[in-house]
N, C-alpha and C positions, 0 to 999 in steps of 0.2 A: 436525580439531580434535578432539585426545583430552582426554575429561574434559569437564563441562559448564563454561561459564566464567560466575563468579560476581560480581556485585557486590552487597555488603550495605550498604544504608543503616542504620544504627543510630541510633535516638531515645531519650534514656533516661528517659522521662516513662511512667508506665504505661499500658498499653493497656487500657481500660475502657470498656463500652459496659451499654445497657440490658440487653441479651439475651448480654453476657458474651462479645463477639467482639469481636475477635480472641483468642483464648487462646494463640496461639502465633506466630511468625514465619509472615509471608506469602509465599508463592513467587508472582512473576510472571514466567512463562516466555514467550519467544519463540522463532521457527522459522529464526532468521538469523545470520549470524556476527556477532562482536563489531565494533564501529566502524561498523557501517552505518546507516541512520536508525533502524530499527525497534529497534535496538540502544539509541541515543542517545535517542529518544523513551521507550523502558521505563526508562532511568533515569531521567528527568524525572519520570514518573509514579509509579516508586518513591519518590524523594524528596519528591515531594507526597504522597502516600498514608502514607509514615512519619511526617512531620510532624503532617497533620490526624489520623491515627489514633493516634499514639504509638503506633507498633510498628517492628517491625522487617519491610522489605520487602527479600527477596533476588531480584535479577533472573537468572534463569538460562535460558543461551541453548542451545537443544537444535537447531543447524541441521539440514538433510536433508528431502528430499523436498520442495523449495520450500516448505518451512515444516510440511508435513502430519506431519511426527513428532511436533512439540511438540502439534500438535491433537490428536493420538491418546493420546498422555501424558496432557493434560488432560481431556479427554474421560473418562479412566478413572480420573481422581484421585478421592479423597473429597470428596465434594460439600458441604462443612464450611466454604466460604470462606476456606481458607487457601492454594489454589492456583487461581491466576488466568492468564489469558493474553492477550497482546496481539495480536490478529489483524489483518490488511491487506487489502486489497482482492483480494490473491492468492488467501485463503481461500475467497470466493465463485466466482475462475476456477476451483480445484481442484474445488470441487463439480460444475461443469458439465463439466469436461474427464476427468475420471476416473473410468472407469467403474463402480468398486469401492473406494472408500476404507472404510478400516477404522473410521471414525466417520460419521456423519450430521455432515453440515456446519450443519445447523439445529437437529436434535432433539437434538445431543447435548451442545447447551451452553444456560446460563442467561447471556442476553446482558445487560450492564450498561450501556455508554453508550459512544458514539462518542466518540472525542478528538480528531480532525481531518480535515479533507478536502484534497486537492490535484491538481493535473492532472499530466498528461505533457505533453513537448514533441518536434514534430518539428523537427528541426533538421538542417541539411547544415553544409559548409565554407564558408566566406565566400568564397573565389574560385569557387564552382561557378556553373554557367550557371543553374542552378536561384534564382531571386530570391525566390519567392513561392511560395503555393498556387497560383496560377492556372498558373505556368511549369510548376511539378511536374507539373499535371494533364495539361497540354498534353503535356509531354516524354513523361509514362507513356502517354498516349493515342496518341502517334507512335510508340512502340517498347516494344507492350505485355510486361513481365516484363524488362526490360531494366534497369530503375532497381531498386535493392537498399535494403533498411532493416535495421538492425541489432534485435536485443532480448538481454535475459538468458538467454533458452531457449527452445525451443519449449512452448507453453503459457503463457508467462509474461503478463502484463497487456500488457506492450509489444508483444510477438508480436500478440496480440487485436486492440489499439487497429490496430497496420500493416494486419491483415486486414479489420477493420471501416473505415479509410479508404478501401482497395481497394473494397469493395462499395460504401460512402456515394458516392464519386464516380465510380464506375463504370471504374475504372482496373485494370491487374493491376500489382502491385511484386511482388518475391522476397525473401523473407524469409531471412535470415542468420543465424541463430541463434549465440550465446555463452554462455559460463558467468559472466558478469559481469564485475567488473574494468574496468579501463582499456582492454582490448584493442579493445573498440569504438569509441572515441575516436580512438585511433590509427591505426586502419584507414580511419576517414572523414577524418581529415587527412591521411593519406596516401595516398588515392584510392583504396583497395581496396573500399569501399562507398560509396554515395552519400547515405543517410541515417540519420539514428538517432533511435530514439523512447527517451526515458529522462525521468527524473526531472528537474525543475529543481536539485538539489542537483548535479546529475552535468552539466547543460548550461549552468547560468547563469555560471560562470567564464567559458568559451569564447564565448558570447553577448556579457556583457559587455566581456570584451578583445578583441574583433575576429577571432577564430580560428573561430567559429562563427557561422552566421546561422539564427536562430530561423524557422521556417516557421510556427508555429502552435502554441498552448498547446491541450488537450482540453476545456479548461474552456468553459462558454456565454459568457463576457465575457474580456477580457485578466485576468491574474491579477498583483495587486499588486508578486509579487517578481520579476515580467519583463513590466512597463508596455510596453515597446517591441514586445514579439511578439504579433500578433494571434490572435484565437481563430479555430478552424479553422471555427467554426459562421457565421463571417462570410461563408465563402465556400463551405461546405456546410451550409447551413441546417437546423438539427436535430441536428448533430453535437456531442457531448458527451460524453465521460468523465471522471467524477471519481472518484477511488482514494479509501481513506477508513483510517481506524485506529479502532480501538476495544476496547476489554476485556470480556472475558466469564469465566464460570466453567464449571464441569461442570455438566450438567441434575442437576437436584433441589437445588440450592444453596437455604438457606432464603430464602424470600422477604425477610424482615428483612433479611437479610445484604445481600442483592441493592439494596434499599432504601438500605441506610446506604452502600454504595458507590456507590451511583448519585448520592447525594446529594454525597458525599464529590469524586467524580470531577467533578461541576456546577461545584464550587467552585474546583476546581483549574483546571479551564478557562477559567473567570472570571477565574483571576488575570492580571494584566496582565504580568507577569515572563514567567509561561509561556506566554501566549501571543506573547510577543516572542521567545522560544528555538524556539518551534514555528514561527514567520515567519522566523526565519531558517534553516529547512531547508525553506522553500517550501510548509507547511503552514499551514493555517487552522483555529485552534482551532475546536470546534464539539462540542457535547454533545448527547445524547437521552435519551429516556427507553428503560427495556428493551425495551419492544414495539417501540419505534419502530427501533432498532437490528435486532430480530428480522426485523420486515417488510422493512428496508432489504437486509440480507441475502441475504433469501430472492428478494428483487425482484430483485439482484444476478445473482444465480444463474441465474434465468429468463432475464434478457439475453443472460449470455455463452453459455448454452447454444443460443440463438439465432443469435447470431454463428456460432459453431463449425458448426451446421448450415448454415448460408448459405455459409459459406466452404468446405466439405465438408473439414473438419480430421479425423483420426483421432483417435479419442479413447483417452486410454492405460489399460491394462489394471489 
């Protein structure tokens, strides 16, 4: 995609605050393509911030390097509260997978608040002989490495979930990476791969429509958006992967600005209409303090480092 895809939310009321922030339009950047969940949620957040702050908020999509391009750009932006980034769970995965990022995934940011959390889904086609997690584990143990699972790319959260499932269940699944899009679903339904690991947004229609069979969600409990799909943790105690979405600013952004942003985002996350829009995407609204988000991201990096080491995956230079 050439050039940045921009969405500008205009609010006519003047931008005022005790410390005179914001003084100019705010840019909310994300590192993914137009039309995906990150882009959709960025639009929702931008609209909410614009309304509550009385400001202009522009969404700027900078896809590239699995979201790392946008993270690098924001890490180098002026720390004045006018450049923000919507981060996802892939930010922590990158922090564990890459040997030498051009930014520190924790120290380079002033974290503001989580926005929401969501699980992933392990599914197969409806006519597969794999009927549940127990039969999946049995089939994988009978023929190690024969069963395949898709992801949106090497080192993606979906890939690491498949590796964690293998490690936790004592089985061997073979990873088949894709570049995103609908090809994994097409190949799953065509019998070219055995399993798909993806979001509720991608899998829900097929599961509800009867073309896919949901084997498990990665949350500790069944997820409201897919109530008929069991938690993987019911078969593998302790298994849980919850991905996340949150807002951050460049390191050094003034504490009063971060505090105002956090207060504003908390109010947005508590809004029933906003919660419903996230729920439609399979995301549960959840806010946090800046310190809680920082600690959470650091903990996720540590966790994925452990999975990468245990799975003996090669890190990316």
